[in-house]
N, C-alpha and C positions, 0 to 999 in steps of 0.2 A: 521331654518324650514327646512329638507330637501323635495326640489321640489320632484315629480316623474314623470316620461313621458309616458302619459296613453292617450291610444284612444279607447272610445268605441263605440262598434257599432252594432245596435239593428241589431235582426234575420232576416230582412227583407232586411238589406241594404248591404246583402255582398253575397260571393258566392264562393265556391273553386271548380273550375276544373281544372283538370289534376294536373300541378306543380303551379296554380297562383289562385289568390285572386283576383276577380275581385268585383269593387267597382261599386258606380254611375258614370255620366260621361264620362261610359266609359275606365275609369282608373282602370287598372289592375297594382299585386306584384308579382313576382317572390319568390314563397315562399319554405323552404326545407323539408324535414320528409313525411309522409303521417297521417292523422286521425287514433289515437287507435281508437275511438271509430265510430258506423256511425249508424246514426237516425236524426230526427226533431231537428236542430238546433233552439240553444238559443243565450242568445249575446255574442260577441266576443270584447274581450279585449287585446288590442298590448302595450306591455312596452318596454320602453327600458332596455335593460342589462349592465348594467357599465362594472360589470367583463370582462363579456364575449363581450363588444359590439357591440349584435347585437338585433333585436325587439324579442320579442316574443311573440304568441299569446296561447291563454287559450278561450278556448270556451267549451259553455255549450253543453251538446248535451243529448236527451231525448232517451233512450235507453229501449228494450223489455227487459221486466222481462223475465228471465229465467225459463221456467217453474220447478215446485216444485215436490219435487220425496217425495214417499211418507216412514216416517218412523220415528221412538220416540228415537231415539239413541240418547245418551248425551255424547259429547266430551270434556276433561277435556285437561285443559292447566296451566301447573305451570311454572311464568315467574322467571326467573334469571339474576346472570349476568355471571357469568363461564356457564353457560349453559341458553343459551337464552332463550326456551322455553321444558318443556316436555309435552309430549300427549299422553293421551291414551284413549280407544274409547272403548265404551261395544259391548267385542267379540274380541278384540285383543291382543295375547297372550305375547305379550312383548309390554312395553312403548318406544316410539322414542324420541331422546335427539338431541336439535341442539345444537351443540359447538359455545359457544361465543368468545374460545380462538384468531380462527382465525382473524376473527373484531376486535379483540381488541388489535392483536400485529398491524392490520393494523389503527389502527386508535393513538394506540400511534407512530407510525413510523410517520405521519402525522404530529402530535403534534408536535416533535421533530425538522421536516423541517421548522415548523410554528415559533417553538422557537427562531430558527435561524433566520429566516428573518424578527421577528421584534427585535430581539437586532442587527439587521445590520441595520434594516431602524432607530433606534434611534441614531445609532452611524451617522449615512452619514447627515442625513437628520434634528435628531430628531423630529421626528415626533413615533408616537404610532401606524400608521397604514400606507397600503399601496394597490393599487392594486396588487400587488401580493401574499401579503397577506390574503387579501380578498379572493383570486383566489387559492388559499391553505386551507381556511376554507372549501369553498364551496366544493371542491373535497373530504377531508376527511369529512364532514356532506354527500355526495351525494354515497361516498362508503360506508359506514356506511346503513345509508337507501337502497339502493340496495340489502343488506345482510338480509333485516329487511325483505324488499318487497317479496322477494322469498320467504324465509320461510313463508313467511306469507299466499302469494299464495297456494303453496306447500299445506298446514295446510285446507284452504279454500275449497278448490276445491275438495281433496280427502274425507274430511269430505263430501261434497253435492254427491258424488256418492256413500260414503257408506248410504246417509239416514239420517243423522243426521240434528237432527231439535233444537240443541240447543248446545251453546260452554260453558261451565262450566269455567271462565277467575278466576284463583285467583288475589286477591286482596293485593297489598303488601305495602299498608298505614303504613308508619312510619319505610322501609329502612334506606332512610336514616340516621335514630335519630338512627338506632341499630348498625350500624360498625363505627368504631374508628379510624382505620389504615387509613392512610392518602393516601397512593396510592389507597384504595378501594374508600374512599368518593370519591377522582377525577374521578374513574371510574364512579362510579354511576352518581353525579352529573353532569357531561360532557359529558362523553361515553355512556350510559346506560339511552337511552330512554323508560322509564316506560308510559308514557302518550303520546309518537309515536309509540309504539308497539300498548299498546289497542287500538290507534281510527284508526288504519291502519285497525287490526283483525277485530273492529265493522262497518268500511266501505265496507272490502271485503266480510263480512258473509251474509249484507244487501244486498249486489247483488243478492245472491244465499235465498234469502228467512231464512237465520237460523239467531237465536236469541242468544243474547252475553250476559250473567249473570256471573257478577260479586259478586264473593264470599271471606268472611275472607281465608286465611289461615295460622292462629293463628296456631303455632303448627304441622304444616302439617305436615313438616319433621322431629319434634321431637318424634311421636309415633312409636309404630308397628303396620303398614298394617296386618298384619299376627294377632298376639296378641292383642293388644288396650293397652300393655304397654308401658312409659314413662320410664323404666328403657331401657335406650339406652345409646349408645356412637357415635363421628359424631368426625370421624379424615379426617379433609380433606372431599371428596364426597364421603369416606364409612362410612356405617350406619351398627351399632350390636347392636341386641336385647338382655337383658341380661337376659330377662326371658323367651324366645323362641329359642335364640340363631339365629336369622335370620341375615346374613351378605347380604346386599343390597348395591343398588347405592341409594344417598342422592335424586337424582335429581326424580329416580325413587319410591320411598316412598314418596316422597312428593306428585306427582303426581295419587299417587295408592288410600293414603292417602283422598284426594281431593273428590276423587270417590267414596269410601266410608261413608263418611259425607253428600256428596249433591247427591247423586245418589241411583239409584236402582239395577243395577248389578252388580254382583260378582265380585269380584279379586283372587277366587279363583285359582291356577293353572297358575299364569301370572307370568313367567319371573321378577324373581328381579333385572334384573338389565338391562337397556335398550339399546337401538341399536341406536350407536353414531354417526350422520352424520358431517361434518366435512363443512367446506367452502372456497372453493380452490379460491375465488376472484370472479366467474364468476356462480357457482351454487354448488349445495348442493351432496355432495357425502356419500354412493354410491346412484349409477343415480337411480336405483329401488327400493331405501330402503322407498321411502313415498307410496309402495304402504300398506295401513292398512289394510289389509285382514289379517285372523286371518293364523297362520303360521300352517301346516302342520307336521314340523321336528319341533325342537328343539336338541342343544348340550347336551350330557350327563355334568351330573356333576355340571350346573348351577342352582341356587336355585329360586325356584319357590315358591307363597305364599300360 
């Protein structure tokens, strides 16, 4: 049985002022950092982090809801592995795709360091884990989740500014059973966390009063969004319809088919290739690419639906 060092304080038994946590009997402790949220404070939980050897406090805060914006637009999100998310909103002339390559390469780098440390620990101490190994695991997890949270924040905040009232999210149930490559299975079961991304999208959308609806995306990347034919060819991220000749990006096809199946807006005239955003470890580039207003100019020669 593992014991957890945990201290629980009622909301009327503590106060945070400047850089101090003030407790009853005149006791006060110096703290680092500033509260992320401001509002009516709730229960405070203080726990000891054995990996970083620090005490951390978690405080519930009741904040005011942001004013709801009018509008009835829908935003469609197609989740994936190579592409973390493809996004399209009614009125946009081009889908937006968040590349998963950079976070994935980062995940494999830290996985390699963990494997070397695990081997060293087994040889030196005969143990399966160590403090350093737990620290590397935490770094790998935090770096991936940082990329996911930055993506979720950008999507939901721009959706709110556009007056989106509903986010339609593709449900990838069964994706683990549909891949047989050992490397792909390693990505899906370890690196790629569908449950975490969905949970963060729902939590962030709830802050802005936006509803999230999960729908099936069965065959969403297999039929043509222009003519509806299933006579298609898929090679890598490329898609071609043998019926109407449309050549497109598979991630754009998936999210636009979701809009066709579950929305009321028309995808006619939408560019069939997404605007790609790459993760540089700190932010998504290009920096201003998340402004999801309709584009006034388009490059000649790019296929449209």
